[in-house]
C-alpha positions in Angstrom: 0.0 0.0 0.0 2.8 2.5 0.9 4.5 1.6 -2.4 1.3 2.6 -4.5 0.8 5.8 -2.4 4.5 6.7 -2.9 4.1 6.3 -6.7 1.0 8.5 -6.7 2.9 11.2 -4.8 5.8 11.1 -7.2 3.4 11.2 -10.2 1.6 14.2 -8.9 4.9 16.0 -8.1 6.1 15.2 -11.6 3.0 16.6 -13.2 3.2 19.8 -11.1 6.9 20.2 -11.9 6.2 19.8 -15.7 3.4 22.3 -15.5 5.6 24.8 -13.7 8.4 24.3 -16.2 6.2 24.6 -19.2 4.8 28.0 -18.3 7.0 31.0 -19.3 8.1 32.3 -16.0 10.7 34.6 -17.5 8.2 36.6 -19.7 8.1 40.2 -18.7 4.9 41.6 -17.3 3.4 44.2 -19.7 1.3 45.6 -17.0 1.4 49.4 -17.7 0.6 51.6 -20.7 2.0 54.6 -22.5 -0.6 56.6 -24.4 0.3 59.3 -27.0 -2.6 61.7 -27.5 -2.7 64.6 -30.0 -4.3 67.6 -28.3 -7.7 68.4 -29.7 -7.6 72.1 -28.7 -4.2 73.3 -29.9 -3.7 71.0 -32.9 -5.4 71.0 -36.3 -5.1 68.8 -39.4 -3.7 65.3 -39.8 0.0 64.4 -39.8 2.3 61.4 -39.6 3.8 61.0 -36.2 6.9 59.0 -35.2 6.4 57.7 -31.7 9.3 56.6 -29.5 9.4 54.7 -26.2 12.7 54.3 -24.4 14.5 55.9 -27.3 13.3 53.2 -29.7 10.9 53.7 -32.6 7.5 52.3 -31.4 5.3 53.2 -34.4 4.5 55.6 -37.3 0.9 56.8 -37.0 -1.2 59.2 -38.9 -3.0 61.2 -36.2 -5.6 63.9 -36.1 -6.5 66.1 -33.1 -8.0 64.0 -30.3 -6.5 60.7 -31.7 -4.4 58.5 -29.4 -2.2 55.5 -29.7 -1.7 53.1 -26.7 1.3 50.8 -26.1 1.7 48.2 -23.4 5.0 48.4 -21.4 6.5 46.7 -18.4 6.1 48.6 -15.1 9.2 50.7 -14.4 11.0 53.7 -15.8 10.3 54.7 -19.4 10.7 57.7 -21.7 8.1 58.7 -24.3 8.7 61.2 -27.2 7.5 62.0 -30.7 8.2 63.9 -33.9 6.1 65.1 -36.8 7.0 66.8 -40.0 5.8 70.4 -40.5 5.8 72.9 -43.4 9.0 74.4 -42.0 10.8 71.4 -40.6 10.0 68.9 -37.8 8.0 69.3 -34.6 9.6 67.6 -31.6 8.0 66.5 -28.4 11.0 65.8 -26.3 11.0 62.6 -24.2 9.3 62.7 -20.8 10.7 60.2 -18.3 8.1 58.5 -16.1 8.1 55.6 -13.6 5.0 53.5 -14.0 3.6 51.1 -11.4 1.7 47.9 -12.4 -1.6 48.9 -13.9 -0.7 52.6 -14.3 -1.1 54.5 -17.5 0.9 57.6 -18.6 -0.8 59.9 -21.2 1.6 62.0 -23.1 -0.5 64.9 -24.5 1.2 66.4 -27.6 0.2 70.1 -27.8 0.8 72.0 -31.0 
C-alpha cells in the first residue's frame, strides 16, 4: 500500500513540476501603458507622427486632433517622445521620463 501511495505522490509531483516548467516564468509583465494623445484644442489637421518609447521607434501613426495610440509596457521607468514633419521642418515632443507602477497609464498629450 505504501508503495502505491508513494508512486502517486511522485506522479503528482512530476506533473506539477512539468506544469511549472512549461509556463513561461521569464516573460516580462506588460502591466502598464503609455498613451500618445494629440491635443484636440491646440492642434489641427492630420500628420504622420513618429512615436518613441525608451529611445526606440515604437510606431509611425497618422494622427488627427483627439487621436491617441496606446502601447503596453512593463512597469518601471520609461521615456516617451514623438516627432512630426511640419511645413517648416520637424516638430519635436522631447522625451518625458516617467516611472509606471503595475496597472498605471501615462498619457503624453502632444500640444501644437
